[in-house]
SEFIKE-877695 format. One line per field, with one value per residue (C-alpha): residue in one letter; residue number from 1; y, x negated, z; chain. Coordinates in steps of 0.001 Angstrom, whole numbers. Each point is the difference from the previous one (the first is absolute). Layout:
residu <- A|...
num <- NUM|...
py <- Y|...
px <- X|...
pz <- Z|...
chaine <- A|...
***
This chain:
residu <- M|K|S|F|D|W|K|N|I|T|R|E|T|L|A|E|H|L|S|T|G|K|I|N|E|T|Q|A|L|P|G|A|N|L|Y|H|C|Q|H|G|Q|K|D|S|L|A|I|A|L|D|S|G|A|C|L|L|I|E|K|P|V|Q|A|N|P|G|R|E|R|R|K|S|K|A|P|S|V|S|N|P
num <- 1|2|3|4|5|6|7|8|9|10|11|12|13|14|15|16|17|18|19|20|21|22|23|24|25|26|27|28|29|30|31|32|33|34|35|36|37|38|39|40|41|42|43|44|45|46|47|48|49|50|51|52|53|54|55|56|57|58|59|60|61|62|63|64|65|66|67|68|69|70|71|72|73|74|75|76|77|78|79|80
py <- 246|2719|2989|3847|2548|3152|4014|2739|2685|3433|1912|1166|-3850|-1437|2521|-342|-3831|553|2025|-2750|-2373|-1870|127|-3719|824|3171|41|2718|-2074|2516|1780|-1488|-221|-3506|-576|-2613|604|-1914|1456|-2333|-3637|1565|242|1921|1770|3718|547|3963|530|3039|658|945|-3602|-2184|-3419|-1735|-4028|-878|-4539|-691|-366|-3169|-891|-2869|-3385|-710|-3676|-2966|-3227|-2618|-3168|-2930|-2761|-3424|-2995|-1979|-2956|-3268|-2064|-3651
px <- -335|-980|-410|1470|-1156|-6|-1772|1174|1299|459|3728|-784|-855|2648|2397|-1091|55|4014|480|-1918|2283|3216|569|1750|815|-186|332|-1407|-771|-1301|-3346|199|1324|-641|548|23|-529|-818|-2630|982|-1140|-880|1487|-1654|962|-405|4|351|-520|405|-3124|-838|-1983|1201|-615|786|-435|-36|917|-2738|1505|-985|-421|2979|-2040|3282|2079|-2512|1990|-701|-196|2121|-1987|2796|-301|-2366|2134|-2666|1296|-20
pz <- -163|-368|1914|181|-1367|2848|-283|2138|-2730|510|-16|-3084|-1702|2201|-1606|-3318|490|682|-3367|-1883|641|585|4444|563|3583|2950|2798|3210|3013|3292|-993|-3301|-3515|-2262|-3619|-1770|-4272|-2719|-2925|-2898|1476|3116|3305|2301|4083|866|3409|1375|3192|1643|957|-3490|-230|-2910|-1729|-3168|771|-4014|-1365|-2072|-3839|-820|-3681|-1682|58|-2515|1387|-526|-1030|1893|-2245|1217|300|-1293|2298|-2394|-717|-471|-3321|1984
chaine <- A|A|A|A|A|A|A|A|A|A|A|A|A|A|A|A|A|A|A|A|A|A|A|A|A|A|A|A|A|A|A|A|A|A|A|A|A|A|A|A|A|A|A|A|A|A|A|A|A|A|A|A|A|A|A|A|A|A|A|A|A|A|A|A|A|A|A|A|A|A|A|A|A|A|A|A|A|A|A|A
***
């Protein structure tokens, strides 16, 4: 399983991030605002604290390896 990428960002960067993507869900908590966003296929969670600190957590985009077909092996039949 891949880990998440995260970084501290400025309020200006947060505003740009929110304005350039799709906001799927928001939640206001005491002391923080949470934003679940999507930029293309990349999901992110942005957190803005009342103190002015902001954090951006992104799930890395994984290359679509395509679905590998499993070859079913028929049971071998012996001819007597």
